[in-house]
C-alpha positions in Angstrom: -7.7 21.7 -8.9 -11.0 23.5 -9.3 -14.2 21.5 -9.1 -15.6 21.4 -12.6 -19.0 19.8 -11.8 -18.7 17.6 -14.9 -20.4 14.4 -13.9 -19.7 12.7 -17.3 -16.0 13.4 -17.1 -15.9 12.4 -13.4 -17.8 9.2 -14.1 -15.5 8.2 -17.0 -12.4 8.9 -14.9 -13.8 6.9 -12.0 -14.6 4.0 -14.3 -11.1 4.1 -15.7 -9.5 4.3 -12.3 -11.6 1.4 -11.0 -10.6 -0.8 -14.0 -6.9 0.1 -13.5 -7.0 -0.6 -9.8 -8.6 -4.0 -10.5 -5.9 -4.8 -13.1 -3.3 -3.8 -10.5 -4.9 -6.2 -8.0 -4.7 -9.1 -10.5 -1.0 -8.4 -11.0 -0.4 -8.2 -7.3 -2.1 -11.7 -7.0 0.2 -13.0 -9.8 3.5 -11.9 -8.3 2.3 -12.5 -4.8 2.4 -16.2 -5.4 6.2 -16.1 -4.8 7.2 -12.7 -3.6 6.5 -11.4 -0.1 3.5 -9.0 -0.1 5.6 -6.3 1.7 8.0 -6.3 -1.3 5.1 -5.9 -3.7 3.8 -3.0 -1.4 7.2 -1.2 -1.7 7.1 -1.1 -5.5 3.4 0.0 -5.3 4.2 2.9 -3.0 7.6 3.9 -4.4 6.4 4.1 -8.0 3.5 6.2 -6.8 5.8 8.9 -5.6 6.6 10.4 -9.1 2.8 10.4 -9.8 2.2 12.4 -6.6 5.0 14.7 -7.7 3.1 15.4 -10.9 0.0 16.3 -8.9 2.1 18.7 -6.8 3.7 20.3 -9.9 0.2 20.8 -11.4 -1.0 22.4 -8.2 2.1 24.5 -7.8 2.0 23.8 -4.1 5.8 23.5 -3.4 5.3 23.7 0.4 3.3 20.5 0.3 5.4 18.7 3.0 4.9 21.6 5.4 2.6 20.5 8.3 1.9 21.1 11.9 0.5 17.6 12.4 3.2 15.1 11.7 1.9 12.6 14.3 -1.5 12.5 12.7 0.2 11.9 9.3 2.3 9.1 10.9 -0.8 7.3 12.2 -2.6 7.8 8.9 0.3 6.2 7.1 0.3 3.3 9.6 -3.4 2.5 9.0 -2.9 2.9 5.3 0.0 0.5 5.3 -2.1 -2.0 7.4 -5.0 -1.7 5.0 -2.8 -2.2 1.9 -0.9 -5.0 3.6 -4.1 -6.8 4.6 -5.4 -6.4 1.0 -2.3 -7.6 -0.7 -2.0 -10.6 1.6 -5.6 -11.5 1.2 -5.1 -11.3 -2.6 -2.6 -14.1 -2.4 -5.2 -16.4 -0.7 -8.6 -15.5 -2.2 -10.1 -15.5 -5.7 -10.0 -11.9 -7.2 -13.8 -11.3 -7.2 -14.2 -12.6 -3.7 -11.5 -10.3 -2.4 -13.0 -7.4 -4.3 -16.4 -8.0 -2.8 -15.1 -8.1 0.7 -13.1 -4.9 0.2 -16.5 -3.1 0.0 -16.9 -3.4 3.7 -15.2 -0.1 4.4 -18.4 2.0 4.5 -19.8 -0.5 7.1 -16.9 0.0 9.4 -16.8 3.8 8.8 -20.4 3.9 10.1 -19.4 2.0 13.2 -16.3 4.0 13.9 -18.2 7.3 13.4 -19.9 6.6 16.7 -16.9 6.8 19.0 -14.7 9.1 16.8 -17.2 11.6 15.5 -20.0 11.3 18.0 -22.5 10.4 15.4 -25.7 8.4 16.1 -26.6 6.3 13.1 -30.4 5.9 12.6 -32.3 2.7 12.1 -31.8 2.9 8.3 -28.0 2.9 8.5 -28.0 0.3 11.2 -30.1 -1.9 8.9 -27.6 -1.3 6.0 -24.7 -2.3 8.3 -26.4 -5.5 9.4 -27.2 -6.4 5.8 -23.6 -5.8 4.8 -22.3 -8.1 7.5 -24.9 -10.6 6.6 -23.3 -10.5 3.1 -19.9 -11.3 4.6 -21.5 -14.3 6.3 -23.1 -15.5 3.1 -19.7 -15.4 1.3 -18.0 -17.2 4.2 -20.8 -19.7 4.4 -20.5 -20.5 0.7 -16.9 -21.5 1.4 -18.0 -23.8 4.3 -16.9 -21.5 7.1 -19.7 -22.7 9.4 -19.7 -26.4 8.4 -16.0 -27.1 8.8 -15.6 -27.3 5.0 -13.4 -24.2 4.5 -9.6 -24.7 4.4 -7.5 -22.7 6.8 -5.8 -20.7 4.0 -9.2 -19.4 2.7 -10.4 -18.6 6.2 -7.2 -16.5 6.8 -7.8 -14.8 3.4 -11.4 -13.8 4.4 -10.2 -12.5 7.7 -7.5 -10.3 6.2 -9.9 -9.1 3.5 -12.3 -7.9 6.2 -9.4 -6.4 8.2 -8.6 -4.3 5.1 -12.1 -2.8 5.5 -11.4 -2.1 9.2 -8.1 -0.4 8.6 -9.4 1.5 5.6 -12.2 2.8 7.8 -9.7 4.0 10.4 -7.8 5.7 7.6 -11.0 7.4 6.5 -11.5 8.7 10.0 -8.0 10.1 10.2 -8.2 11.7 6.8 -11.5 13.4 7.8 -9.7 14.8 10.8 -6.6 15.9 8.8 -8.7 17.5 6.1 -9.9 20.1 8.6 -6.4 21.7 8.6 -4.3 20.0 5.8 -4.5 20.2 2.0 -5.3 17.0 0.1 -1.9 17.1 -1.6 -0.1 17.3 1.8 -2.0 14.3 3.0 -1.3 12.3 -0.1 2.4 13.2 -0.2 3.0 12.3 3.5 1.1 9.1 3.0 3.2 8.1 -0.1 6.5 9.1 1.5 5.9 7.4 4.9 4.5 4.2 3.4 7.5 4.0 1.0 9.8 4.3 4.0 7.9 1.8 6.1 7.8 -0.9 3.4 11.4 -0.2 2.3 12.5 -0.9 5.9 11.2 -4.5 5.6 13.2 -5.3 2.4 16.5 -6.3 4.0 14.6 -8.9 6.1 12.1 -10.2 3.5 13.7 -9.5 0.1 13.3 -12.2 -2.6 15.0 -11.4 -5.8 12.4 -11.1 -8.6 12.8 -12.7 -11.9 12.9 -10.5 -15.0 9.2 -11.2 -15.6 8.3 -10.5 -11.9 10.3 -7.2 -12.0 8.5 -6.1 -15.1 5.2 -6.9 -13.3 6.2 -5.0 -10.2 7.2 -1.9 -12.2 4.0 -2.1 -14.3 1.7 -2.5 -11.3 3.3 0.4 -9.5 2.9 2.6 -12.5 -0.7 1.4 -13.1 -1.5 2.2 -9.5 0.0 5.6 -9.8 -1.9 6.4 -13.0 -5.1 5.1 -11.4 -4.5 7.4 -8.4 -4.2 10.4 -10.7 -7.4 9.4 -12.5 -9.2 9.0 -9.1 -7.9 12.5 -8.0 -9.1 14.0 -11.3 -12.5 12.3 -11.0 -13.0 13.8 -7.5 -12.0 17.2 -8.9 -14.6 16.9 -11.6 -17.7 16.0 -9.6 -19.0 15.5 -6.1 -17.8 12.4 -4.3 -21.4 11.3 -3.5 -22.3 11.3 -7.2 -19.3 9.1 -8.1 -19.6 6.5 -5.4 -21.8 4.1 -7.3 -19.3 3.9 -10.2 -16.6 2.5 -7.9 -18.6 -0.7 -7.4 -18.0 -1.6 -11.1 -14.7 -3.2 -9.9 -16.7 -6.3 -9.0 -17.4 -6.7 -12.7 -13.8 -6.2 -13.7 -12.7 -8.6 -10.9 -15.1 -11.3 -12.1 -14.0 -11.1 -15.7 -10.3 -11.0 -14.8 -10.8 -13.9 -12.3 -12.3 -16.0 -15.1 -9.8 -15.0 -17.9 -6.5 -14.8 -15.9 -7.1 -17.2 -13.0 -9.8 -19.5 -14.3 -12.0 -19.0 -11.2 -15.7 -18.6 -11.6 -17.7 -16.9 -8.8 -20.1 -19.1 -6.9 -23.7 -18.1 -6.2 -22.9 -17.4 -2.5 -20.1 -15.0 -3.5 -22.4 -13.2 -6.0 -25.3 -13.0 -3.4 -23.0 -11.8 -0.6 -21.4 -9.2 -2.9 -24.8 -8.0 -3.9 -25.8 -7.6 -0.2 -22.5 -5.7 0.7 -22.8 -3.4 -2.4 -26.5 -2.7 -1.6 -25.6 -1.8 1.9 -22.8 0.5 0.8 -25.0 2.3 -1.7 -27.7 2.7 0.9 -25.3 4.2 3.4 -24.1 6.6 0.7 -27.7 7.5 -0.1 -28.4 8.2 3.6 -25.2 10.3 3.8 -26.3 12.4 0.8 -29.7 13.0 2.4 -28.1 14.0 5.7 -25.7 16.4 3.9 -28.6 18.1 2.1 -30.4 18.6 5.4 
């Protein structure tokens, strides 16, 4: 798809994709109360395959699976599966808005991983942003009593896996950067979807729980919503530069807060809001520094 440089179209698509991904997360949280998160992941990945097929048809790239780097694709799928698994498991343990806030830690870990993997040397500005982001995590954890013995073990595990999602997503970003040097984006997405569907499908005989009619409808719907959101995200990045769309992705905290109140009856506390603000500010500042470096 040709880059249109249409910031209005890109922003609207990004806002729509962000809203749909947050709705999908709320559905994952609902069905995850009884079904294994790996089973939910399978439906999410499997139902994304037709959507990826649509992208391939539109691009006309019928040799999309042709690659000289199958090992790199395998590891990229492994980190992607670990990130999604951590996210889906954390969703079963944490309030939606808190989970969303902690998912914004990916840029922090990307900055850290760029040192050994890309040989980058972050300056004092980016180091300051990273420290502020981690301080935001501490504020959220402290608000749950993590440092006073007041937090329950389930919530502590949820916070841990939400942060691990950021770690694995950062590894995935590093691998995608490397793959993008030689592979087309459709090839990367297709291999990711195919391998993650196979990985999660392999767990079904051991962890399968038969869903009710309502749960099955939810699984099918969340898979399709995730696929549509992926298409919208792809179209957004084809419409405008990634750096100009970054800030719009943070609107998911607004959707998560509203859905958390309406669907789950959970109101965000002051510590969660303060910590989320710190993490978002850190991510936006890292994006700002990245844009300035790119211009130079």
